[in-house]
Structure formats: structure tokens, C-alpha cells
C-alpha positions as CSV (number, residue, x, y, z in Angstrom):
1,M,87.2,50.4,226.6
2,S,90.4,48.9,227.1
3,P,93.8,50.3,225.2
4,I,93.9,47.2,222.9
5,G,90.4,47.7,222.0
6,R,91.7,51.7,221.0
7,V,94.2,50.1,219.4
8,F,91.5,47.7,216.8
9,I,89.6,50.7,216.6
10,V,92.9,52.4,215.6
11,L,94.2,49.6,213.6
12,N,90.6,49.0,211.5
13,L,90.5,53.1,211.2
14,L,93.9,53.2,209.5
15,L,93.2,49.8,207.9
16,A,89.2,51.0,206.2
17,G,91.6,54.1,205.7
18,M,94.2,52.3,203.7
19,F,91.6,50.0,201.3
20,V,89.6,53.0,201.0
21,G,92.9,54.5,199.1
22,F,93.7,51.3,197.8
23,S,89.6,50.8,196.5
24,G,90.1,54.2,194.6
25,T,93.1,53.7,193.0
26,Y,92.0,50.1,191.6
27,L,88.9,51.6,190.8
28,Q,91.2,54.8,188.8
29,K,92.8,51.8,187.3
30,Q,90.0,49.6,186.5
31,S,88.8,52.4,183.8
32,N,92.3,52.9,182.3
33,Y,92.6,49.4,181.9
34,K,89.5,49.4,180.0
35,Q,90.3,52.3,177.9
36,Q,93.4,50.9,177.5
37,F,92.2,47.8,176.4
38,E,90.0,49.8,174.2
39,A,91.6,52.0,172.8
40,E,94.0,48.2,172.5
41,Q,90.8,46.7,170.9
42,K,91.0,49.6,168.4
43,A,94.4,49.1,167.6
44,H,94.2,46.1,167.4
45,A,91.6,46.0,164.4
46,D,93.1,49.2,162.8
47,S,95.9,46.4,162.8
48,K,94.1,44.0,161.6
49,S,92.6,45.7,159.0
50,A,96.0,47.3,157.9
51,W,97.5,43.2,158.6
52,E,94.4,42.5,156.2
53,I,95.6,45.3,153.4
54,E,98.9,44.1,153.7
55,K,98.2,40.5,153.8
56,N,95.6,41.2,150.2
57,R,98.7,42.7,148.7
58,L,100.9,40.8,149.9
59,E,98.6,38.4,148.4
60,S,98.4,39.6,145.1
61,E,102.2,40.2,145.3
62,R,102.8,36.5,145.3
63,T,100.7,35.9,142.6
64,N,102.3,38.0,141.0
65,F,105.8,37.1,142.4
66,E,104.4,33.9,140.9
67,L,103.8,34.9,138.0
68,A,106.1,36.2,137.7
69,A,108.6,33.5,139.0
70,T,106.3,31.5,136.2
71,S,106.9,33.6,133.7
72,N,110.9,34.2,134.1
73,Q,110.7,30.3,134.7
74,T,109.5,30.0,131.4
75,E,112.0,33.1,130.2
76,N,114.6,30.8,131.7
77,G,113.6,27.4,129.9
78,A,113.7,29.8,126.7
79,L,116.7,31.2,127.8
80,K,118.1,27.9,128.4
81,N,117.2,26.1,125.2
82,Q,118.8,29.4,123.3
83,L,121.9,29.0,125.3
84,A,121.6,24.9,124.7
85,S,121.2,26.1,121.7
86,A,123.7,28.8,121.5
87,Q,126.3,26.7,122.8
88,D,125.3,23.8,120.2
89,E,125.7,26.7,117.6
90,V,128.9,28.0,119.6
91,K,130.5,24.1,119.5
92,R,129.4,23.8,115.6
93,L,131.1,27.2,114.9
94,T,134.2,26.2,116.6
95,Q,134.4,22.8,115.2
96,A,134.1,24.2,112.1
97,N,136.1,26.6,112.9
98,N,138.7,23.8,114.0
99,S,138.4,22.6,110.4
100,F,138.6,25.5,108.9
101,A,141.6,26.1,110.8
102,A,142.8,23.0,109.3
103,D,141.7,23.4,106.1
104,V,143.4,27.1,106.2
105,K,146.2,25.2,107.4
106,S,146.3,23.1,105.0
107,L,145.5,25.6,101.7
108,V,148.3,27.3,103.7
109,S,150.9,24.6,103.2
110,A,149.9,23.9,99.5
111,A,149.8,27.0,98.5
112,E,153.6,27.0,100.1
113,A,154.3,24.0,98.1
114,N,152.7,25.4,94.6
115,K,154.7,28.9,95.7
116,T,157.3,26.6,95.2
117,A,156.0,24.0,92.9
118,T,155.2,27.5,90.9
119,E,158.9,29.5,91.7
120,A,160.4,26.3,90.4
121,A,158.5,26.4,87.5
122,F,158.9,29.4,87.0
123,N,162.7,29.4,86.6
124,K,162.2,25.9,84.4
125,A,159.9,28.3,82.1
126,E,162.7,31.3,82.6
127,E,165.3,28.9,81.5
128,A,163.7,27.4,78.7
129,Y,162.9,30.7,77.4
130,K,166.5,31.7,78.2
131,M,167.0,28.8,75.9
132,A,164.3,29.1,73.2
133,I,165.8,32.8,72.7
134,A,169.3,31.3,72.6
135,D,168.6,29.0,69.8
136,Q,165.6,31.1,68.0
137,K,169.1,33.4,67.9
138,T,171.2,29.9,66.8
139,K,168.6,29.4,64.5
140,D,168.2,32.9,62.9
141,E,171.8,32.6,62.5
142,A,171.5,29.0,61.4
143,V,169.5,30.5,58.9
144,R,170.6,33.8,57.7
145,L,174.4,31.6,57.7
146,K,172.0,29.3,55.2
147,D,171.5,32.4,53.4
148,T,174.4,33.3,52.9
149,T,175.9,30.2,52.3
150,L,173.6,30.0,49.7
151,E,173.9,33.3,48.3
152,E,177.0,33.1,48.0
153,N,177.0,29.4,46.5
154,R,174.5,30.8,44.1
155,S,177.1,33.6,43.2
156,L,180.0,31.3,43.4
157,K,177.9,29.3,40.9
158,N,177.5,32.6,39.3
159,T,181.1,33.2,39.4
160,I,182.1,29.7,38.0
161,A,179.6,30.5,35.0
162,A,181.5,33.2,34.4
163,L,185.0,32.4,34.7
164,N,184.0,29.6,33.0
165,E,182.9,31.4,30.5
166,T,186.0,33.2,31.2
167,V,187.7,30.0,30.5
168,T,186.2,29.8,27.6
169,N,186.4,32.6,25.7
170,K,190.4,32.8,26.8
171,D,190.6,29.7,25.8
172,L,189.2,30.7,22.6
173,K,191.9,33.9,22.4
174,I,194.2,32.2,23.6
175,A,193.7,29.4,20.4
176,D,193.6,32.8,18.3
177,L,196.4,34.1,20.0
178,M,198.4,30.5,19.7
179,K,197.5,30.7,16.2
180,E,197.7,34.6,15.2
181,R,201.7,33.7,16.7
182,S,202.3,30.4,14.7
183,E,201.2,33.5,11.8
184,N,203.4,36.1,12.8
185,Q,206.4,33.7,13.6
186,L,205.9,33.1,10.3
187,L,205.7,36.2,8.8
188,L,208.4,37.0,11.4
189,A,210.9,34.2,10.2
190,V,209.7,35.5,6.4
191,A,210.8,39.6,7.4
192,T,214.2,38.0,9.0
193,E,214.8,36.6,5.9
194,K,214.4,40.0,4.1
195,G,216.7,42.2,6.9
196,F,213.8,42.7,9.3
197,V,215.4,43.1,13.1
198,P,213.3,42.1,16.2
199,S,214.4,45.0,18.4
200,M,213.0,47.6,15.6
201,A,209.6,46.5,16.5
202,A,209.2,48.2,20.3
203,P,205.3,50.2,21.6
204,N,203.8,52.9,20.9
205,L,206.0,55.3,24.3
206,S,207.0,58.4,24.8
207,G,209.6,60.5,27.0
208,T,211.9,62.5,28.6
209,V,215.9,61.9,28.7
210,T,216.0,62.6,32.5
211,H,220.0,61.0,33.4
212,A,222.3,60.3,31.1
213,S,225.8,59.3,31.7
214,G,228.0,57.7,28.7
215,K,226.6,54.4,27.5
216,L,223.9,54.7,29.6
217,C,220.2,56.6,30.0
218,T,217.3,57.0,31.8
219,I,214.2,57.8,30.0
220,A,211.2,58.7,31.9
221,V,208.0,57.2,30.1
222,T,205.3,60.5,29.4
223,D,202.7,58.9,26.8
224,N,201.9,55.4,26.6
225,P,198.5,55.6,24.8
226,G,198.2,51.8,24.3
227,G,198.5,51.4,27.5
228,V,201.0,48.4,27.1
229,D,203.1,46.7,30.2
230,I,206.4,48.0,29.2
231,A,207.9,45.6,32.1
232,D,207.0,43.0,30.1
233,Q,207.8,44.3,26.8
234,I,210.7,44.6,27.0
235,A,211.1,40.6,28.8
236,K,210.2,39.9,25.0
237,N,211.6,42.0,22.9
238,K,214.4,44.6,24.4
239,F,213.1,47.4,21.6
240,R,214.9,50.6,20.8
241,I,214.3,53.9,21.2
242,A,214.4,56.6,19.2
243,I,216.3,60.1,20.6
244,Y,216.2,63.1,19.9
245,D,215.8,67.2,19.7
246,A,214.7,70.5,18.4
247,S,218.0,69.8,16.4
248,G,216.9,67.0,15.1
249,Y,217.4,62.8,15.4
250,K,220.4,62.3,18.0
251,G,220.8,58.5,18.1
252,E,219.3,55.5,20.1
253,A,219.2,53.4,23.4
254,V,217.6,50.0,24.0
255,A,215.2,49.3,27.0
256,T,216.9,47.5,29.5
257,E,214.7,47.5,32.1
258,Y,211.8,49.1,33.4
259,N,211.1,50.8,37.4
260,E,207.0,50.7,37.5
261,A,207.7,53.7,40.9
262,Q,209.5,55.8,38.8
263,K,207.4,55.4,35.7
264,A,211.3,54.6,34.0
265,I,212.8,52.7,31.3
266,L,216.7,52.7,32.0
267,C,218.6,52.0,28.8
268,N,221.7,51.7,26.3
269,V,223.0,54.2,24.2
270,I,224.3,52.0,21.1
271,L,224.3,54.5,18.6
272,V,225.0,58.2,18.9
273,N,224.8,60.5,15.1
274,K,225.6,63.5,16.5
275,G,226.5,65.7,19.7
276,S,225.7,63.7,23.0
277,I,222.7,62.6,24.2
278,S,222.0,64.7,27.9
279,E,219.0,65.5,30.1
280,G,215.6,66.5,28.8
281,D,216.3,64.8,24.8
282,K,212.8,63.9,24.0
283,A,213.0,60.0,23.9
284,S,210.1,58.3,21.3
285,T,209.4,54.7,19.8
286,A,207.8,55.8,17.1
287,A,210.1,58.7,15.5
288,G,210.6,58.8,12.2
289,F,213.9,60.0,11.1
């Protein structure tokens, strides 16, 4: 055999060994592919079953979601309607509030104006009250003045009536006195013709000599039982006063002036019977000697 044949034999053997090795390897791999395929089929079946379950679950969830979405859409619509209604209500309330605010503002303005008017009216009322009080006081004073005037008028009328009555009575008394005076003058004229001296007519008085000097003396009046006006009596008739002591008649003096403050009569001594007239002597217009 030639070397080339040998080479081809060796090559064939090598190639045959290589083929056997490759075939065994491929057979082993083929077995592994089958197991893998079967495992893959099982895994695919399990995955498909799980996918079907998941699909069913997802479909159920989708259905529930769609129902929930529908319900939510319904509720959303209801909420939108409620929101729109609420917005309309808010708008209405806003308008009402604006109107109320305008009304309140108007009321505040009216209240301010009313307050101003009330204060002005109160001030006027207070002024009117004060004026009424003043007028009432004036009226009361006028009434009191009227009552006082009426009372004074009545009193004056009564006084005038009393005075008229007094005047009438005095006129009657004056007439009586004039008549009596005429009668007395007639009697005095007759008495004078018979020797009567006017100075002998004197009021009933008694007293004491408080001072004596020559032809002058002062007699303090201690008794005036008739209460006569001594000064008037002296002005009408300078009467005589008898002067005496324990021993008897000492003389006479003529009254010339009367001192009301000292209740004393100033006299001129016109007659001395015995001794001299001195302080302490008695005097009387009614002494009978």
C-alpha cells in the first residue's frame, strides 16, 4: 500500500473517530434539547395557564374597574352637578352677600344719618325741655305773682275799705270834735268872761324836779295816766305845773318845751310861795293847794 493510501486510511480513521465523537455529542445534545423542549412546553403550558388565570383576573379587574369607572363617572357627574349647584349657590350667596353688604352699608349710612338726626332732635328736645322748664318757671312765677298781686289787691281793697271806714269814722269823729270844739270854745269864752285863765287847763301829769336854776327848772315826768302827747299839749297850751315838797306848796312853773328822749319838761318858774325850788321837789298839774 502506498503511503498516500495509508494517509487516506489514517485520515478516514480520524474522520470516523471525529464523526463518532460529533454524533455522540449531537445525540446527547438532541436528548438535552428534547428535555429542554418538554420542559419549555411544560413551562409554556404553566405560563399559559398562569397567563389565562392572570388574564381572567385582569379581565375581572378591568370589568370591575370599568364598573367602578362608570360608577365614578356617575358619581363624578353627580359631584359635578353638586359642584355646579354649589357654585351657583355660592354665586347666589355672593350676590346676596354683596346685596346684603350694600344694604348694610345703606343701613349704616341711614343709621348714621338717623343718629345725627336723633342727636339733633335730642338737642332740640333738650333745649325745648329747658325752655319749657324756664317757661314753666316763668309761668309759675307769673302765677305766683298774679296770686300775690290778687292777694295784695284783695288786701289793698280790704285796707282801702278799712281806711275808708276809718276815714268815715274819723270824719264823724272830726265832726263830733269840731262840734265839741265849738261847744268848748263857747264854754271857754264864757269861762274866760267869768275869770278863767287858759293856762290853768293842763293834762294830768306828775313828776320830780331834776334841775333848778333861778327862773328855770326841769321836771322829769313820772306819771302820765292819760297817755297824752305832752309836746302837743305844750304847743297848744303852755300849762302850769304846781311844785311842792313835804312842807307844802312851793310855787308854780309854766311848761315851755318837752324832751321826749329824757321824758322831761323844761319850765319857767313864775311864782315862788316860800323858800326856793330845788332838785327833788315834787311837781303835779293836779295838785290841790
